[in-house]
C-alpha positions as CSV (number, residue, x, y, z in Angstrom):
1,X,-22.1,5.6,16.2
2,X,-20.0,2.5,16.5
3,X,-18.8,-0.1,14.1
4,X,-20.4,-3.5,14.0
5,X,-18.0,-6.2,15.3
6,X,-17.7,-8.1,12.1
7,X,-14.4,-9.3,10.8
8,X,-12.3,-7.1,13.1
9,X,-9.1,-8.9,12.3
10,X,-6.6,-6.9,10.1
11,X,-6.3,-8.1,6.5
12,X,-4.1,-7.2,3.6
13,X,-5.2,-5.3,0.5
14,X,-5.3,-7.7,-2.4
15,X,-3.8,-5.1,-4.8
16,X,-1.0,-3.4,-2.8
17,X,-0.7,-5.7,0.3
18,X,-1.1,-2.8,2.8
19,X,-2.6,-3.7,6.2
20,X,-6.3,-2.8,6.2
21,X,-9.4,-3.2,8.3
22,X,-12.9,-3.8,6.7
23,X,-16.0,-3.0,8.7
24,X,-19.6,-1.8,8.5
25,X,-19.7,1.5,10.4
26,X,-23.0,2.9,11.7
27,X,-26.2,1.6,13.1
28,X,-28.8,2.5,10.5
29,X,-27.4,3.4,7.1
30,X,-24.0,1.7,7.7
31,X,-21.0,2.4,5.5
32,X,-18.8,-0.4,4.3
33,X,-15.4,1.0,5.2
34,X,-11.9,-0.2,4.2
35,X,-9.4,1.7,6.4
36,X,-5.7,1.8,6.5
37,X,-4.1,0.8,9.8
38,X,-1.4,3.5,9.8
39,X,-2.1,6.1,12.5
40,X,-2.3,9.7,11.3
41,X,-1.0,12.8,13.0
42,X,-3.4,15.8,13.1
43,X,-1.5,17.5,10.2
44,X,-1.8,14.3,8.1
45,X,-5.5,14.1,8.9
46,X,-6.1,17.6,7.5
47,X,-4.0,16.9,4.5
48,X,-5.7,13.6,3.6
49,X,-9.3,14.7,4.4
50,X,-11.5,15.1,1.4
51,X,-15.3,15.1,0.8
52,X,-15.2,11.4,-0.2
53,X,-12.4,10.3,2.1
54,X,-13.2,10.3,5.7
55,X,-11.1,10.0,8.8
56,X,-12.0,7.3,11.4
57,X,-11.2,6.8,15.1
58,X,-9.8,3.3,15.7
59,X,-10.7,2.1,19.1
60,X,-9.8,-1.2,20.7
61,X,-12.4,-2.8,23.0
62,X,-11.6,-4.5,26.3
63,X,-11.7,-7.8,24.4
64,X,-9.1,-6.6,21.9
65,X,-11.5,-6.1,19.0
66,X,-10.7,-3.1,16.8
67,X,-13.7,-0.9,16.0
68,X,-14.0,2.1,13.7
69,X,-16.1,5.0,14.9
70,X,-17.2,8.3,13.3
71,X,-15.3,11.5,13.9
72,X,-18.4,13.6,14.8
73,X,-18.5,17.2,16.0
74,X,-18.5,15.9,19.6
75,X,-15.3,13.9,19.1
76,X,-12.8,15.0,21.7
77,X,-9.8,16.9,20.2
78,X,-7.4,15.2,22.6
79,X,-8.7,11.7,21.7
80,X,-6.1,9.0,22.9
81,X,-7.1,6.6,20.1
82,X,-5.3,6.5,16.7
83,X,-7.1,8.0,13.8
84,X,-7.0,6.4,10.3
85,X,-8.3,7.1,6.9
86,X,-10.0,5.2,4.1
87,X,-7.6,3.0,2.2
88,X,-6.4,4.0,-1.3
89,X,-3.7,2.0,-3.0
90,X,-0.6,4.0,-3.9
91,X,-0.1,4.8,-7.6
92,X,1.5,2.0,-9.5
93,X,4.9,2.3,-11.1
94,X,4.7,3.3,-14.7
95,X,5.4,0.4,-17.1
96,X,6.1,0.4,-20.8
97,X,4.2,-1.8,-23.1
98,X,6.9,-2.1,-25.8
């Protein structure tokens, strides 16, 4: 499945200002995905993968549009495209209220 080419330009997270990409991924029951743009190594992918945090393949079309695609069982293990994960803001610095 491929992402719909809506709003493919990178943005900044309003909370932590990290570079992100927001897209609807899928053809039928599409998921609204907010992904980090930092490429992950295979070790980082295994470390960050959780049941509710997916890893995505970030492809660039011939026209320069970025598209998120599923990492399905048929995804090649030697994929040349960067893999990214869903965005989560880093924990905030603790502050005191007094």
